[in-house]
Every structure is written in structure tokens, then in C-alpha cells.
N, C-alpha and C positions, 0 to 999 in steps of 0.2 A: 504494499501500499503505500508506504513511504520510503523514498529512496535513501539509501544511506550515501554520507557525505564523507569526501576525503578530506584529510589535515591538508594544509595548504602549505605546512612546513616540510613535514615528513613524508607524508603521501599514503599513512595509512587510514583504514576505515574509519569512523568516527560513529560509534553506535549511537542509536536514538536516545535520546535523553542524556546524552554525555557530550564533554566537550564544550567550547566556549566559539560562537561568532559575532565575528568583528565587521561592522559594517563602517567603512569610510565616508567622508562627505562626498566623494564624488560617487556613490552606490556601488563602489566595487564591495565584494562579501568575501569574506574571509574565515574559514574554519580551522581551530586548533583542537587536537585530542589531548592535549594536556597543557600543564603550566611551563612543561620544558620547551615544548615547542612553540609556546607563545613567546616566551622570554627571548629564546635563540634567535627568533624573527624580528620581533619589534624591539628590545631592548638593545638586545646584542647586535643586531643588524648582522647576522651570519648568511652564509651562501649555503644552502642545504647539498649541494654539490659537492661538498669538501669535508663534510661530516661523514662518516663511514657509517652511524647509525640509520640514514635517512635511506628511501627507497629511490631517490634521485641519485644518490650516490653509487648505489648498485646496479642503476641501469645504465649509467655513464660509463662503468668499468668493464661492462657487460660479460 
């Protein structure tokens, strides 16, 4: 019935009723599965392609 969302930082599925949705002033929507992902993205401005625990890193190294 409801589609699962993917974390905007690590790429994992966010279960229904969990996670955090961030809506920016321009209307773009970001989903985060944990505070770890939220902090790495917003506060620390890290690139998910350079962190080994993200799916974006694993896709790039193939």
C-alpha cells in the first residue's frame, strides 16, 4: 500500500514509521534512516561515495 523510502545518504530502505523526512525551502525531500546518516549529510557534509558503509560506495567499487 505504501512505498518504502530509501535513505538519501546511505541508500538503505527506511521502514514505515521510522526515519526522518527533511523538506527544504525549495521543496526537495530528503529521507534519513538514522541520526548517523542525518549528521553525516547535513552537519558534517560528507560524501556518501567515500564512506565504506554506504551502498553508494559499494556501487562505485563494483
